[in-house]
N, C-alpha and C positions, 0 to 999 in steps of 0.2 A: 770119537766121541770128545766132544768141547763143550765146554759151556763159556755163556757171552753175558758180560755185565755192559752195558751203557750208559752214559750220560745225556743228560736233554740236553739239545739245542737249544739258545737263547737267541732270539736275534734282539736288536737293539737300533735304536735311531738316534743322531746328534745331527740338532740343526741350531745352525747359526744364522747369521742376517744374509750371508750371500754363499755359504758352503752347508749341504747337506752331507753329511757320512753315515753310510749305513755297514754296520758292523755287524759281519755272521757270523757266530759260532759256532761250527759245525761241530755234532757229537762226537765224542770219543766214544770207541767201543771194544772192549776187552775181553777176550777169546782165552782161555786156556787150551792148549791142545793138549792130547794124552796120546803122543805120540802119531810118527809122517801117517800111519795111514787115515786118521782124523782129517787130513787137511783137503781132502776134496769135497769133503760135505761142509767146510767153514768158507769154501770160496765167493759164491753167494752172500753170503755176509759181509764179507772182506767186500766186495765190488759194492755192494749196498754205502757199506763205511766209505766209500772212498767219494762217492754220491757225484760219480760224472768224471772227476778231477782223475787225471793221468799222469801225470808228474809225481813220482813219489820217492820217496830218501826213505830205504830203507836201513835201520841201527841193530846193531847187535853184535855181542863179543864174539873173536873166531873161535867156529863151530855153534854157534847157536840155532844156526841152518836157516840162514837167510836165503840161500841157494834153493835149497828144497822147500822151504816157501811159496817163493819165484816159480821154480820149477813145477809145482802144484797149479799155482795160478794159469802159468802157459798151457799147462795141459787143460785145465778147464779152460783155456779160449778158443781152443780147437788146436793147438801148433802140432803142428804134424812132426817134426824134427825132435830129435831127444834133449830137452837143457840140458844146458851142462856150465857149469862155473867159467866165468870170463874174467880168471883172476890176470892169466895172464896173456889172453886175449884183449883185454880191457873192456870192449863191446861186442858182445852175442846180440843178431837180432835174429826174429823169426818172425816169420809169414803165417798168417793166421786168417782165415774166411771172417772179414766183419758181420754184423748182423743185416749190410746191407748187401751180403751176396760178394763185395770187394773184398781183395785182398787188401790186407793191411798188416801193419809191421807192430813188432814189440819190443824195446829194448830194453837188455838188461845189459846194464854197465858194474863192476868191480872198479871201484877205485884207488885201493887200497896199496898199490905199486906206485902209484903218482905222487910224486913230491912237489910240486909247485903247479901253482894254478892255472901257468901257460898249457900245461899240459895237458888239461882241462880242453881250452879253448884248442890246442891242436887236434885234439880227436872230434874235435866239430860239436863241443857239448852244448853253443850255442843253441846250433841250430835243431840240436835233438830236443831242447828245452822249449821251443817255440814252435813245434810241429803236433798237431794234433794226434801223434800217435803214444804209447804208452811208453812213459818211460820211468823204468825203477832201475833203484841207484845205490849200489852198497856203499861203503865207507863214505858219504857224502859231505865230509867234515870240510873239507878241501875246498868244495866249491859252495859253502852254505849262503853266501855273500850274493850268488849267480843262480840260487832257484826261485823261479818267482814265489810271489807273494800267498799263493794260494796250494801248495805243493802240500802233499799229504805227507805224512809222517807214520812209519811204523816201526815199531822198536817190537825184537824179537829177546825174554828174556829167557833167558835158562832155570828152569825150577826142580828138575830131576834129571835124572840123565836120559828119559824120552820126552819130559813133560818140560812145556813152555808155555810162559802167558804172552801172547800178542795182542799191541794196541794201537790201533790205527786210531791216526787223530786228522 
């Protein structure tokens, strides 16, 4: 079981004599999740909140459930492998059948052990951020400056022994 709260999206335009800028504020969605068994029923809502964005920074304290959340999303997308934490491998890549019945990939990164931005470059972060596959990044603080402007941000907050607040922006 989960609860959903959302803020309305606002679109605005700024026009100057030579430049027109469109600012799009995507709605934020907040979910209260009452245990990991509720995650599968949440995933369609999460994908809606992502609004087509495939690069996602995932925040939360140690043990908040970031990997559990990402694993549930992988299963929802049809990943056949058992998703696991990439804490030591840094990157786990999973194949699944996309909507056009072609094999596509889901990249799950855990940057917790990296200490320098160069290490992110060494693992190919630029390529992963530029392709059209899903790329979910746990502990993204080290590469904030590299993230695309339209990156989605998911924050998972512990609110009880098995209850979490999930905010998607």
